[in-house]
All heavy atoms as TSV, in Angstrom:
chain	resi	resn	atom	element	x	y	z
A	1	MET	N	N	-4.402	5.775	-10.188
A	1	MET	CA	C	-3.462	4.790	-9.692
A	1	MET	C	C	-2.073	5.129	-10.211
A	1	MET	O	O	-1.889	5.437	-11.370
A	1	MET	CB	C	-3.879	3.407	-10.169
A	1	MET	CG	C	-2.885	2.368	-9.743
A	1	MET	SD	S	-3.160	0.737	-10.421
A	1	MET	CE	C	-2.852	1.008	-12.121
A	2	ARG	N	N	-1.103	5.042	-9.313
A	2	ARG	CA	C	0.276	5.343	-9.676
A	2	ARG	C	C	1.168	4.112	-9.677
A	2	ARG	O	O	2.102	4.011	-10.455
A	2	ARG	CB	C	0.861	6.362	-8.703
A	2	ARG	CG	C	0.221	7.708	-8.747
A	2	ARG	CD	C	0.655	8.479	-9.920
A	2	ARG	NE	N	2.059	8.823	-9.745
A	2	ARG	CZ	C	2.711	9.637	-10.537
A	2	ARG	NH1	N	2.110	10.185	-11.542
A	2	ARG	NH2	N	3.957	9.882	-10.337
A	3	SER	N	N	0.905	3.166	-8.764
A	3	SER	CA	C	1.797	2.019	-8.628
A	3	SER	C	C	1.045	0.863	-7.967
A	3	SER	O	O	0.098	1.081	-7.221
A	3	SER	CB	C	2.996	2.428	-7.766
A	3	SER	OG	O	3.923	1.379	-7.678
A	4	MET	N	N	1.513	-0.372	-8.265
A	4	MET	CA	C	0.919	-1.560	-7.654
A	4	MET	C	C	2.024	-2.525	-7.253
A	4	MET	O	O	3.087	-2.549	-7.855
A	4	MET	CB	C	-0.010	-2.267	-8.647
A	4	MET	CG	C	-1.236	-1.484	-8.978
A	4	MET	SD	S	-2.323	-2.180	-10.251
A	4	MET	CE	C	-2.191	-3.909	-10.098
A	5	ALA	N	N	1.741	-3.343	-6.228
A	5	ALA	CA	C	2.663	-4.396	-5.788
A	5	ALA	C	C	1.823	-5.533	-5.222
A	5	ALA	O	O	0.767	-5.299	-4.639
A	5	ALA	CB	C	3.628	-3.868	-4.726
A	6	THR	N	N	2.307	-6.747	-5.373
A	6	THR	CA	C	1.609	-7.922	-4.854
A	6	THR	C	C	2.452	-8.568	-3.770
A	6	THR	O	O	3.656	-8.752	-3.936
A	6	THR	CB	C	1.336	-8.936	-5.983
A	6	THR	OG1	O	0.571	-8.288	-7.006
A	6	THR	CG2	C	0.561	-10.121	-5.476
A	7	ASP	N	N	1.807	-8.915	-2.638
A	7	ASP	CA	C	2.544	-9.526	-1.532
A	7	ASP	C	C	2.509	-11.055	-1.639
A	7	ASP	O	O	1.930	-11.617	-2.572
A	7	ASP	CB	C	2.028	-9.026	-0.178
A	7	ASP	CG	C	0.596	-9.434	0.130
A	7	ASP	OD1	O	0.112	-10.449	-0.403
A	7	ASP	OD2	O	-0.033	-8.728	0.939
A	8	ASP	N	N	3.118	-11.725	-0.676
A	8	ASP	CA	C	3.222	-13.187	-0.684
A	8	ASP	C	C	1.878	-13.891	-0.507
A	8	ASP	O	O	1.756	-15.073	-0.803
A	8	ASP	CB	C	4.175	-13.657	0.423
A	8	ASP	CG	C	5.601	-13.211	0.175
A	8	ASP	OD1	O	5.978	-13.030	-1.000
A	8	ASP	OD2	O	6.341	-13.020	1.157
A	9	ASN	N	N	0.870	-13.179	-0.001
A	9	ASN	CA	C	-0.464	-13.750	0.191
A	9	ASN	C	C	-1.376	-13.533	-1.004
A	9	ASN	O	O	-2.549	-13.884	-0.961
A	9	ASN	CB	C	-1.120	-13.162	1.439
A	9	ASN	CG	C	-0.382	-13.552	2.696
A	9	ASN	OD1	O	0.046	-14.686	2.844
A	9	ASN	ND2	N	-0.203	-12.604	3.591
A	10	GLY	N	N	-0.856	-12.913	-2.052
A	10	GLY	CA	C	-1.655	-12.650	-3.245
A	10	GLY	C	C	-2.476	-11.383	-3.185
A	10	GLY	O	O	-3.271	-11.114	-4.079
A	11	ASN	N	N	-2.289	-10.574	-2.140
A	11	ASN	CA	C	-2.975	-9.290	-2.047
A	11	ASN	C	C	-2.278	-8.291	-2.957
A	11	ASN	O	O	-1.052	-8.262	-3.031
A	11	ASN	CB	C	-2.961	-8.760	-0.619
A	11	ASN	CG	C	-3.679	-9.679	0.329
A	11	ASN	OD1	O	-4.777	-10.138	0.041
A	11	ASN	ND2	N	-3.068	-9.963	1.459
A	12	THR	N	N	-3.064	-7.459	-3.613
A	12	THR	CA	C	-2.515	-6.417	-4.470
A	12	THR	C	C	-2.658	-5.084	-3.764
A	12	THR	O	O	-3.755	-4.688	-3.363
A	12	THR	CB	C	-3.250	-6.380	-5.819
A	12	THR	OG1	O	-3.113	-7.658	-6.451
A	12	THR	CG2	C	-2.668	-5.312	-6.727
A	13	TRP	N	N	-1.541	-4.391	-3.619
A	13	TRP	CA	C	-1.493	-3.082	-2.971
A	13	TRP	C	C	-1.466	-2.029	-4.063
A	13	TRP	O	O	-0.726	-2.162	-5.040
A	13	TRP	CB	C	-0.266	-2.987	-2.079
A	13	TRP	CG	C	-0.322	-3.993	-0.976
A	13	TRP	CD1	C	0.114	-5.289	-1.026
A	13	TRP	CD2	C	-0.876	-3.815	0.310
A	13	TRP	NE1	N	-0.137	-5.920	0.161
A	13	TRP	CE2	C	-0.755	-5.037	1.007
A	13	TRP	CE3	C	-1.482	-2.736	0.957
A	13	TRP	CZ2	C	-1.201	-5.205	2.298
A	13	TRP	CZ3	C	-1.924	-2.907	2.257
A	13	TRP	CH2	C	-1.777	-4.123	2.913
A	14	ILE	N	N	-2.265	-0.979	-3.896
A	14	ILE	CA	C	-2.428	0.039	-4.926
A	14	ILE	C	C	-2.165	1.412	-4.322
A	14	ILE	O	O	-2.817	1.810	-3.351
A	14	ILE	CB	C	-3.855	-0.008	-5.514
A	14	ILE	CG1	C	-4.147	-1.415	-6.045
A	14	ILE	CG2	C	-4.038	1.046	-6.587
A	14	ILE	CD1	C	-5.611	-1.709	-6.230
A	15	ALA	N	N	-1.203	2.138	-4.895
A	15	ALA	CA	C	-0.905	3.503	-4.472
A	15	ALA	C	C	-1.630	4.447	-5.420
A	15	ALA	O	O	-1.484	4.342	-6.632
A	15	ALA	CB	C	0.596	3.768	-4.525
A	16	SER	N	N	-2.416	5.358	-4.848
A	16	SER	CA	C	-3.160	6.302	-5.684
A	16	SER	C	C	-2.582	7.707	-5.532
A	16	SER	O	O	-1.927	8.029	-4.556
A	16	SER	CB	C	-4.644	6.291	-5.329
A	16	SER	OG	O	-4.876	6.958	-4.124
A	17	GLU	N	N	-2.893	8.518	-6.525
A	17	GLU	CA	C	-2.366	9.867	-6.556
A	17	GLU	C	C	-3.118	10.820	-5.624
A	17	GLU	O	O	-2.560	11.814	-5.188
A	17	GLU	CB	C	-2.444	10.399	-7.986
A	17	GLU	CG	C	-1.307	11.286	-8.350
A	17	GLU	CD	C	-1.294	11.556	-9.829
A	17	GLU	OE1	O	-1.392	10.600	-10.611
A	17	GLU	OE2	O	-1.182	12.730	-10.193
A	18	GLU	N	N	-4.366	10.515	-5.314
A	18	GLU	CA	C	-5.151	11.431	-4.489
A	18	GLU	C	C	-5.912	10.759	-3.346
A	18	GLU	O	O	-6.501	11.439	-2.519
A	18	GLU	CB	C	-6.157	12.181	-5.364
A	18	GLU	CG	C	-5.494	13.063	-6.391
A	18	GLU	CD	C	-6.503	13.764	-7.273
A	18	GLU	OE1	O	-7.717	13.576	-7.067
A	18	GLU	OE2	O	-6.067	14.503	-8.155
A	19	LYS	N	N	-5.903	9.434	-3.280
A	19	LYS	CA	C	-6.731	8.738	-2.296
A	19	LYS	C	C	-5.954	7.788	-1.399
A	19	LYS	O	O	-6.540	6.962	-0.713
A	19	LYS	CB	C	-7.841	7.954	-3.003
A	19	LYS	CG	C	-8.764	8.797	-3.837
A	19	LYS	CD	C	-9.627	9.666	-2.972
A	19	LYS	CE	C	-10.596	10.439	-3.849
A	19	LYS	NZ	N	-11.466	11.293	-3.108
A	20	GLY	N	N	-4.637	7.838	-1.394
A	20	GLY	CA	C	-3.850	7.030	-0.482
A	20	GLY	C	C	-3.615	5.601	-0.948
A	20	GLY	O	O	-3.528	5.319	-2.133
A	21	LEU	N	N	-3.532	4.697	0.027
A	21	LEU	CA	C	-3.169	3.303	-0.216
A	21	LEU	C	C	-4.380	2.390	-0.079
A	21	LEU	O	O	-5.161	2.519	0.868
A	21	LEU	CB	C	-2.094	2.869	0.790
A	21	LEU	CG	C	-1.596	1.437	0.698
A	21	LEU	CD1	C	-0.791	1.229	-0.591
A	21	LEU	CD2	C	-0.757	1.088	1.907
A	22	TYR	N	N	-4.503	1.461	-1.016
A	22	TYR	CA	C	-5.591	0.469	-0.998
A	22	TYR	C	C	-5.006	-0.927	-1.078
A	22	TYR	O	O	-3.916	-1.127	-1.616
A	22	TYR	CB	C	-6.526	0.678	-2.191
A	22	TYR	CG	C	-7.387	1.896	-2.066
A	22	TYR	CD1	C	-6.901	3.149	-2.392
A	22	TYR	CD2	C	-8.691	1.793	-1.600
A	22	TYR	CE1	C	-7.690	4.272	-2.269
A	22	TYR	CE2	C	-9.487	2.917	-1.475
A	22	TYR	CZ	C	-8.981	4.152	-1.818
A	22	TYR	OH	O	-9.759	5.264	-1.684
A	23	MET	N	N	-5.777	-1.889	-0.578
A	23	MET	CA	C	-5.396	-3.294	-0.686
A	23	MET	C	C	-6.571	-4.063	-1.275
A	23	MET	O	O	-7.697	-3.959	-0.786
A	23	MET	CB	C	-5.039	-3.871	0.673
A	23	MET	CG	C	-4.385	-5.251	0.627
A	23	MET	SD	S	-5.508	-6.646	0.671
A	23	MET	CE	C	-6.134	-6.567	2.312
A	24	TYR	N	N	-6.293	-4.818	-2.345
A	24	TYR	CA	C	-7.291	-5.669	-2.961
A	24	TYR	C	C	-6.972	-7.111	-2.594
A	24	TYR	O	O	-5.868	-7.589	-2.868
A	24	TYR	CB	C	-7.300	-5.506	-4.480
A	24	TYR	CG	C	-8.202	-6.504	-5.154
A	24	TYR	CD1	C	-9.588	-6.362	-5.107
A	24	TYR	CD2	C	-7.677	-7.601	-5.797
A	24	TYR	CE1	C	-10.418	-7.294	-5.695
A	24	TYR	CE2	C	-8.501	-8.542	-6.403
A	24	TYR	CZ	C	-9.875	-8.376	-6.350
A	24	TYR	OH	O	-10.683	-9.310	-6.928
A	25	SER	N	N	-7.940	-7.801	-2.000
A	25	SER	CA	C	-7.784	-9.204	-1.642
A	25	SER	C	C	-8.402	-10.059	-2.738
A	25	SER	O	O	-9.622	-9.993	-2.964
A	25	SER	CB	C	-8.473	-9.502	-0.309
A	25	SER	OG	O	-8.507	-10.896	-0.093
A	26	SER	N	N	-7.583	-10.849	-3.391
A	26	SER	CA	C	-8.104	-11.734	-4.432
A	26	SER	C	C	-8.906	-12.883	-3.821
A	26	SER	O	O	-9.767	-13.451	-4.483
A	26	SER	CB	C	-6.962	-12.270	-5.302
A	26	SER	OG	O	-6.041	-12.983	-4.508
A	27	LYS	N	N	-8.652	-13.198	-2.565
A	27	LYS	CA	C	-9.393	-14.278	-1.894
A	27	LYS	C	C	-10.841	-13.888	-1.608
A	27	LYS	O	O	-11.751	-14.695	-1.757
A	27	LYS	CB	C	-8.702	-14.663	-0.587
A	27	LYS	CG	C	-7.361	-15.315	-0.794
A	27	LYS	CD	C	-6.671	-15.620	0.511
A	27	LYS	CE	C	-5.290	-16.181	0.249
A	27	LYS	NZ	N	-4.519	-16.342	1.470
A	28	THR	N	N	-11.050	-12.643	-1.171
A	28	THR	CA	C	-12.400	-12.205	-0.819
A	28	THR	C	C	-13.026	-11.294	-1.878
A	28	THR	O	O	-14.223	-11.037	-1.834
A	28	THR	CB	C	-12.391	-11.444	0.522
A	28	THR	OG1	O	-11.622	-10.239	0.365
A	28	THR	CG2	C	-11.828	-12.296	1.630
A	29	GLY	N	N	-12.201	-10.786	-2.785
A	29	GLY	CA	C	-12.698	-9.865	-3.802
A	29	GLY	C	C	-12.984	-8.475	-3.263
A	29	GLY	O	O	-13.680	-7.688	-3.883
A	30	SER	N	N	-12.425	-8.159	-2.094
A	30	SER	CA	C	-12.693	-6.863	-1.471
A	30	SER	C	C	-11.539	-5.881	-1.679
A	30	SER	O	O	-10.387	-6.263	-1.814
A	30	SER	CB	C	-12.957	-7.036	0.021
A	30	SER	OG	O	-11.799	-7.530	0.665
A	31	LEU	N	N	-11.898	-4.612	-1.702
A	31	LEU	CA	C	-10.940	-3.519	-1.826
A	31	LEU	C	C	-11.181	-2.573	-0.664
A	31	LEU	O	O	-12.320	-2.156	-0.419
A	31	LEU	CB	C	-11.161	-2.785	-3.154
A	31	LEU	CG	C	-10.299	-1.559	-3.408
A	31	LEU	CD1	C	-8.862	-1.983	-3.696
A	31	LEU	CD2	C	-10.851	-0.755	-4.566
A	32	HIS	N	N	-10.109	-2.250	0.085
A	32	HIS	CA	C	-10.290	-1.284	1.168
A	32	HIS	C	C	-9.073	-0.384	1.318
A	32	HIS	O	O	-7.963	-0.758	0.973
A	32	HIS	CB	C	-10.655	-1.963	2.497
A	32	HIS	CG	C	-9.525	-2.728	3.119
A	32	HIS	ND1	N	-9.215	-4.010	2.792
A	32	HIS	CD2	C	-8.638	-2.359	4.071
A	32	HIS	CE1	C	-8.172	-4.412	3.507
A	32	HIS	NE2	N	-7.817	-3.435	4.282
A	33	ARG	N	N	-9.337	0.800	1.845
A	33	ARG	CA	C	-8.277	1.785	2.072
A	33	ARG	C	C	-7.519	1.425	3.344
A	33	ARG	O	O	-8.104	1.036	4.350
A	33	ARG	CB	C	-8.887	3.177	2.191
A	33	ARG	CG	C	-7.840	4.258	2.160
A	33	ARG	CD	C	-8.448	5.603	1.987
A	33	ARG	NE	N	-7.382	6.596	1.908
A	33	ARG	CZ	C	-7.572	7.873	2.052
A	33	ARG	NH1	N	-8.773	8.345	2.248
A	33	ARG	NH2	N	-6.552	8.703	1.984
A	34	CYS	N	N	-6.209	1.595	3.303
A	34	CYS	CA	C	-5.353	1.188	4.418
A	34	CYS	C	C	-4.616	2.378	5.034
A	34	CYS	O	O	-4.104	3.227	4.318
A	34	CYS	CB	C	-4.311	0.191	3.926
A	34	CYS	SG	S	-5.014	-1.273	3.191
A	35	TRP	N	N	-4.564	2.391	6.348
A	35	TRP	CA	C	-3.759	3.342	7.122
A	35	TRP	C	C	-3.981	4.791	6.693
A	35	TRP	O	O	-3.039	5.590	6.595
A	35	TRP	CB	C	-2.280	2.973	7.059
A	35	TRP	CG	C	-2.022	1.564	7.459
A	35	TRP	CD1	C	-2.318	0.981	8.651
A	35	TRP	CD2	C	-1.444	0.528	6.657
A	35	TRP	NE1	N	-1.960	-0.349	8.645
A	35	TRP	CE2	C	-1.411	-0.651	7.431
A	35	TRP	CE3	C	-0.953	0.482	5.363
A	35	TRP	CZ2	C	-0.915	-1.845	6.952
A	35	TRP	CZ3	C	-0.458	-0.710	4.894
A	35	TRP	CH2	C	-0.442	-1.862	5.685
A	36	ALA	N	N	-5.234	5.138	6.452
A	36	ALA	CA	C	-5.587	6.461	5.923
A	36	ALA	C	C	-5.110	7.603	6.812
A	36	ALA	O	O	-4.721	8.647	6.313
A	36	ALA	CB	C	-7.099	6.555	5.720
A	37	ASN	N	N	-5.119	7.402	8.118
A	37	ASN	CA	C	-4.723	8.493	9.014
A	37	ASN	C	C	-3.212	8.564	9.234
A	37	ASN	O	O	-2.725	9.476	9.873
A	37	ASN	CB	C	-5.437	8.372	10.364
A	37	ASN	CG	C	-5.142	7.054	11.054
A	37	ASN	OD1	O	-4.677	6.103	10.426
A	37	ASN	ND2	N	-5.417	6.970	12.333
A	38	ARG	N	N	-2.453	7.595	8.695
A	38	ARG	CA	C	-1.003	7.588	8.916
A	38	ARG	C	C	-0.183	7.812	7.653
A	38	ARG	O	O	1.031	7.973	7.732
A	38	ARG	CB	C	-0.584	6.272	9.550
A	38	ARG	CG	C	-1.109	6.131	10.965
A	38	ARG	CD	C	-0.588	4.903	11.616
A	38	ARG	NE	N	-1.387	3.763	11.177
A	38	ARG	CZ	C	-1.106	2.510	11.435
A	38	ARG	NH1	N	-0.034	2.207	12.120
A	38	ARG	NH2	N	-1.881	1.551	11.020
A	39	LEU	N	N	-0.837	7.807	6.489
A	39	LEU	CA	C	-0.121	7.990	5.227
A	39	LEU	C	C	-0.697	9.183	4.472
A	39	LEU	O	O	-1.888	9.467	4.577
A	39	LEU	CB	C	-0.262	6.747	4.348
A	39	LEU	CG	C	0.432	5.483	4.823
A	39	LEU	CD1	C	0.038	4.311	3.928
A	39	LEU	CD2	C	1.935	5.651	4.833
A	40	PRO	N	N	0.138	9.851	3.670
A	40	PRO	CA	C	-0.385	10.947	2.845
A	40	PRO	C	C	-1.343	10.407	1.781
A	40	PRO	O	O	-1.321	9.226	1.440
A	40	PRO	CB	C	0.864	11.534	2.184
A	40	PRO	CG	C	2.031	10.811	2.721
A	40	PRO	CD	C	1.570	9.655	3.518
A	41	ASP	N	N	-2.171	11.275	1.248
A	41	ASP	CA	C	-3.099	10.876	0.181
A	41	ASP	C	C	-2.401	10.727	-1.172
A	41	ASP	O	O	-2.846	9.962	-2.012
A	41	ASP	CB	C	-4.225	11.896	0.042
A	41	ASP	CG	C	-5.202	11.815	1.197
A	41	ASP	OD1	O	-5.286	10.764	1.841
A	41	ASP	OD2	O	-5.891	12.827	1.442
A	42	ASN	N	N	-1.328	11.472	-1.390
A	42	ASN	CA	C	-0.653	11.470	-2.682
A	42	ASN	C	C	0.555	10.535	-2.646
A	42	ASN	O	O	1.626	10.909	-2.167
A	42	ASN	CB	C	-0.225	12.894	-3.043
A	42	ASN	CG	C	0.212	13.016	-4.474
A	42	ASN	OD1	O	0.457	12.022	-5.150
A	42	ASN	ND2	N	0.321	14.234	-4.947
A	43	LEU	N	N	0.389	9.333	-3.161
A	43	LEU	CA	C	1.453	8.326	-3.192
A	43	LEU	C	C	1.857	8.067	-4.634
A	43	LEU	O	O	1.017	8.100	-5.531
A	43	LEU	CB	C	0.962	7.024	-2.548
A	43	LEU	CG	C	0.410	7.151	-1.133
A	43	LEU	CD1	C	-0.149	5.819	-0.671
A	43	LEU	CD2	C	1.473	7.653	-0.177
A	44	PHE	N	N	3.152	7.791	-4.859
A	44	PHE	CA	C	3.573	7.571	-6.237
A	44	PHE	C	C	4.418	6.327	-6.455
A	44	PHE	O	O	4.671	5.950	-7.593
A	44	PHE	CB	C	4.303	8.793	-6.793
A	44	PHE	CG	C	5.545	9.172	-6.044
A	44	PHE	CD1	C	6.745	8.540	-6.285
A	44	PHE	CD2	C	5.502	10.165	-5.099
A	44	PHE	CE1	C	7.883	8.895	-5.590
A	44	PHE	CE2	C	6.638	10.533	-4.403
A	44	PHE	CZ	C	7.825	9.896	-4.657
A	45	GLY	N	N	4.859	5.659	-5.428
A	45	GLY	CA	C	5.687	4.473	-5.618
A	45	GLY	C	C	5.383	3.415	-4.587
A	45	GLY	O	O	5.016	3.722	-3.456
A	46	LEU	N	N	5.518	2.151	-4.998
A	46	LEU	CA	C	5.190	1.047	-4.122
A	46	LEU	C	C	6.092	-0.132	-4.459
A	46	LEU	O	O	6.329	-0.437	-5.625
A	46	LEU	CB	C	3.742	0.655	-4.393
A	46	LEU	CG	C	2.876	0.062	-3.321
A	46	LEU	CD1	C	2.900	0.878	-2.052
A	46	LEU	CD2	C	1.456	-0.057	-3.831
A	47	SER	N	N	6.592	-0.800	-3.414
A	47	SER	CA	C	7.393	-1.999	-3.607
A	47	SER	C	C	7.181	-2.914	-2.413
A	47	SER	O	O	7.029	-2.447	-1.288
A	47	SER	CB	C	8.880	-1.631	-3.726
A	47	SER	OG	O	9.653	-2.789	-3.934
A	48	TYR	N	N	7.148	-4.217	-2.663
A	48	TYR	CA	C	6.981	-5.194	-1.598
A	48	TYR	C	C	8.259	-5.998	-1.471
A	48	TYR	O	O	8.826	-6.442	-2.473
A	48	TYR	CB	C	5.807	-6.128	-1.903
A	48	TYR	CG	C	5.686	-7.239	-0.898
A	48	TYR	CD1	C	5.103	-7.010	0.336
A	48	TYR	CD2	C	6.195	-8.497	-1.158
A	48	TYR	CE1	C	5.012	-8.021	1.281
A	48	TYR	CE2	C	6.106	-9.524	-0.230
A	48	TYR	CZ	C	5.520	-9.269	0.989
A	48	TYR	OH	O	5.446	-10.264	1.922
A	49	ASP	N	N	8.719	-6.189	-0.210
A	49	ASP	CA	C	9.928	-6.969	0.035
A	49	ASP	C	C	9.863	-7.600	1.418
A	49	ASP	O	O	9.824	-6.884	2.423
A	49	ASP	CB	C	11.162	-6.077	-0.084
A	49	ASP	CG	C	12.452	-6.841	0.121
A	49	ASP	OD1	O	12.611	-7.922	-0.473
A	49	ASP	OD2	O	13.295	-6.362	0.902
A	50	ASP	N	N	9.813	-8.928	1.466
A	50	ASP	CA	C	9.937	-9.685	2.711
A	50	ASP	C	C	9.006	-9.201	3.822
A	50	ASP	O	O	9.439	-8.884	4.928
A	50	ASP	CB	C	11.393	-9.653	3.177
A	50	ASP	CG	C	11.676	-10.674	4.274
A	50	ASP	OD1	O	11.028	-11.738	4.290
A	50	ASP	OD2	O	12.556	-10.395	5.119
A	51	GLY	N	N	7.713	-9.096	3.509
A	51	GLY	CA	C	6.736	-8.707	4.521
A	51	GLY	C	C	6.598	-7.216	4.742
A	51	GLY	O	O	5.802	-6.774	5.562
A	52	LYS	N	N	7.386	-6.433	4.051
A	52	LYS	CA	C	7.362	-4.977	4.204
A	52	LYS	C	C	6.881	-4.330	2.912
A	52	LYS	O	O	7.231	-4.756	1.819
A	52	LYS	CB	C	8.747	-4.421	4.532
A	52	LYS	CG	C	9.467	-5.092	5.677
A	52	LYS	CD	C	8.832	-4.811	6.998
A	52	LYS	CE	C	9.624	-5.325	8.170
A	52	LYS	NZ	N	9.686	-6.760	8.300
A	53	LEU	N	N	6.110	-3.288	3.067
A	53	LEU	CA	C	5.649	-2.500	1.946
A	53	LEU	C	C	6.370	-1.160	1.990
A	53	LEU	O	O	6.315	-0.452	2.997
A	53	LEU	CB	C	4.139	-2.303	2.067
A	53	LEU	CG	C	3.380	-1.868	0.839
A	53	LEU	CD1	C	3.542	-2.878	-0.289
A	53	LEU	CD2	C	1.908	-1.702	1.178
A	54	TRP	N	N	7.085	-0.853	0.937
A	54	TRP	CA	C	7.791	0.424	0.818
A	54	TRP	C	C	6.917	1.359	-0.004
A	54	TRP	O	O	6.481	1.009	-1.097
A	54	TRP	CB	C	9.146	0.226	0.147
A	54	TRP	CG	C	10.087	-0.563	0.990
A	54	TRP	CD1	C	10.181	-1.918	1.077
A	54	TRP	CD2	C	11.062	-0.046	1.877
A	54	TRP	NE1	N	11.156	-2.270	1.971
A	54	TRP	CE2	C	11.725	-1.138	2.476
A	54	TRP	CE3	C	11.448	1.244	2.237
A	54	TRP	CZ2	C	12.748	-0.985	3.399
A	54	TRP	CZ3	C	12.473	1.404	3.153
A	54	TRP	CH2	C	13.111	0.297	3.723
A	55	ILE	N	N	6.664	2.557	0.530
A	55	ILE	CA	C	5.725	3.481	-0.068
A	55	ILE	C	C	6.407	4.832	-0.277
A	55	ILE	O	O	6.931	5.414	0.666
A	55	ILE	CB	C	4.494	3.664	0.841
A	55	ILE	CG1	C	3.872	2.293	1.155
A	55	ILE	CG2	C	3.484	4.600	0.210
A	55	ILE	CD1	C	2.937	2.312	2.343
A	56	GLY	N	N	6.386	5.316	-1.503
A	56	GLY	CA	C	6.990	6.609	-1.812
A	56	GLY	C	C	5.944	7.702	-1.916
A	56	GLY	O	O	4.875	7.503	-2.491
A	57	SER	N	N	6.254	8.856	-1.335
A	57	SER	CA	C	5.373	10.029	-1.410
A	57	SER	C	C	6.250	11.279	-1.481
A	57	SER	O	O	7.459	11.210	-1.316
A	57	SER	CB	C	4.459	10.103	-0.190
A	57	SER	OG	O	5.167	10.585	0.924
A	58	PHE	N	N	5.620	12.420	-1.698
A	58	PHE	CA	C	6.375	13.669	-1.708
A	58	PHE	C	C	6.827	14.064	-0.301
A	58	PHE	O	O	7.713	14.887	-0.135
A	58	PHE	CB	C	5.553	14.793	-2.346
A	58	PHE	CG	C	5.371	14.607	-3.823
A	58	PHE	CD1	C	4.140	14.276	-4.338
A	58	PHE	CD2	C	6.446	14.726	-4.690
A	58	PHE	CE1	C	3.969	14.083	-5.691
A	58	PHE	CE2	C	6.289	14.532	-6.035
A	58	PHE	CZ	C	5.046	14.214	-6.548
A	59	GLN	N	N	6.233	13.453	0.725
A	59	GLN	CA	C	6.626	13.722	2.109
A	59	GLN	C	C	7.762	12.804	2.573
A	59	GLN	O	O	8.306	12.994	3.642
A	59	GLN	CB	C	5.424	13.550	3.047
A	59	GLN	CG	C	4.397	14.642	2.944
A	59	GLN	CD	C	3.479	14.480	1.736
A	59	GLN	OE1	O	3.389	13.418	1.145
A	59	GLN	NE2	N	2.818	15.548	1.357
A	60	GLY	N	N	8.089	11.783	1.791
A	60	GLY	CA	C	9.171	10.878	2.153
A	60	GLY	C	C	8.848	9.442	1.794
A	60	GLY	O	O	7.879	9.154	1.099
A	61	ILE	N	N	9.664	8.543	2.302
A	61	ILE	CA	C	9.492	7.114	2.067
A	61	ILE	C	C	9.017	6.466	3.365
A	61	ILE	O	O	9.569	6.720	4.433
A	61	ILE	CB	C	10.804	6.472	1.604
A	61	ILE	CG1	C	11.234	7.066	0.275
A	61	ILE	CG2	C	10.643	4.960	1.467
A	61	ILE	CD1	C	12.594	6.613	-0.189
A	62	TYR	N	N	8.018	5.629	3.243
A	62	TYR	CA	C	7.460	4.922	4.398
A	62	TYR	C	C	7.710	3.429	4.234
A	62	TYR	O	O	7.651	2.906	3.119
A	62	TYR	CB	C	5.945	5.158	4.479
A	62	TYR	CG	C	5.574	6.598	4.688
A	62	TYR	CD1	C	5.523	7.479	3.627
A	62	TYR	CD2	C	5.274	7.064	5.957
A	62	TYR	CE1	C	5.187	8.796	3.812
A	62	TYR	CE2	C	4.933	8.394	6.155
A	62	TYR	CZ	C	4.898	9.258	5.071
A	62	TYR	OH	O	4.562	10.571	5.261
A	63	ARG	N	N	7.984	2.763	5.338
A	63	ARG	CA	C	8.102	1.302	5.339
A	63	ARG	C	C	7.074	0.776	6.330
A	63	ARG	O	O	7.094	1.145	7.503
A	63	ARG	CB	C	9.496	0.860	5.755
A	63	ARG	CG	C	9.647	-0.664	5.697
A	63	ARG	CD	C	10.968	-1.080	6.211
A	63	ARG	NE	N	10.971	-0.846	7.661
A	63	ARG	CZ	C	11.993	-1.124	8.457
A	63	ARG	NH1	N	13.103	-1.606	7.957
A	63	ARG	NH2	N	11.927	-0.889	9.752
A	64	VAL	N	N	6.180	-0.081	5.848
A	64	VAL	CA	C	5.121	-0.617	6.702
A	64	VAL	C	C	5.257	-2.123	6.769
A	64	VAL	O	O	5.367	-2.793	5.742
A	64	VAL	CB	C	3.729	-0.241	6.149
A	64	VAL	CG1	C	2.637	-0.848	7.002
A	64	VAL	CG2	C	3.561	1.262	6.057
A	65	ASP	N	N	5.259	-2.656	7.978
A	65	ASP	CA	C	5.223	-4.094	8.178
A	65	ASP	C	C	3.768	-4.516	7.993
A	65	ASP	O	O	2.894	-4.120	8.766
A	65	ASP	CB	C	5.704	-4.438	9.588
A	65	ASP	CG	C	5.770	-5.928	9.836
A	65	ASP	OD1	O	4.789	-6.632	9.523
A	65	ASP	OD2	O	6.782	-6.385	10.370
A	66	ILE	N	N	3.477	-5.288	6.968
A	66	ILE	CA	C	2.111	-5.656	6.648
A	66	ILE	C	C	1.441	-6.431	7.773
A	66	ILE	O	O	0.271	-6.230	8.071
A	66	ILE	CB	C	2.065	-6.441	5.320
A	66	ILE	CG1	C	2.452	-5.505	4.172
A	66	ILE	CG2	C	0.678	-7.019	5.082
A	66	ILE	CD1	C	2.565	-6.188	2.841
A	67	ALA	N	N	2.172	-7.312	8.422
A	67	ALA	CA	C	1.583	-8.139	9.488
A	67	ALA	C	C	1.125	-7.311	10.683
A	67	ALA	O	O	0.095	-7.600	11.292
A	67	ALA	CB	C	2.575	-9.198	9.934
A	68	THR	N	N	1.873	-6.272	11.026
A	68	THR	CA	C	1.556	-5.489	12.222
A	68	THR	C	C	0.936	-4.129	11.910
A	68	THR	O	O	0.359	-3.500	12.785
A	68	THR	CB	C	2.815	-5.244	13.066
A	68	THR	OG1	O	3.721	-4.429	12.314
A	68	THR	CG2	C	3.475	-6.552	13.445
A	69	GLY	N	N	1.122	-3.636	10.690
A	69	GLY	CA	C	0.654	-2.301	10.340
A	69	GLY	C	C	1.528	-1.191	10.859
A	69	GLY	O	O	1.205	-0.021	10.735
A	70	ARG	N	N	2.664	-1.527	11.440
A	70	ARG	CA	C	3.590	-0.518	11.989
A	70	ARG	C	C	4.608	-0.122	10.952
A	70	ARG	O	O	4.990	-0.835	10.117
A	70	ARG	CB	C	4.284	-1.071	13.210
A	70	ARG	CG	C	3.294	-1.345	14.322
A	70	ARG	CD	C	3.962	-1.912	15.491
A	70	ARG	NE	N	4.646	-0.765	16.112
A	70	ARG	CZ	C	5.429	-0.856	17.149
A	70	ARG	NH1	N	5.642	-2.021	17.690
A	70	ARG	NH2	N	6.003	0.190	17.654
C-alpha cells in the first residue's frame, strides 16, 4: 500500500504499488479492485476532493469521478 483516502460516503480508497486501486466499504466490510483495465497497477498517490479521486502514477495523474467511474 502506498496511499489511502476516504470519501464522503466513508469508503476508503487504497493505492497499491503493484495491484492498482482498491475500495474498502466500511458499510459492507468488502474490499474490491476498481477500474483495473483503465488504471496502471503501480500507483503511488491518492487524494479525494469533491466527488473526485485524484490518482498519481508513473504514467501520469488520473482524475476519476467516483459516481460515474469516468
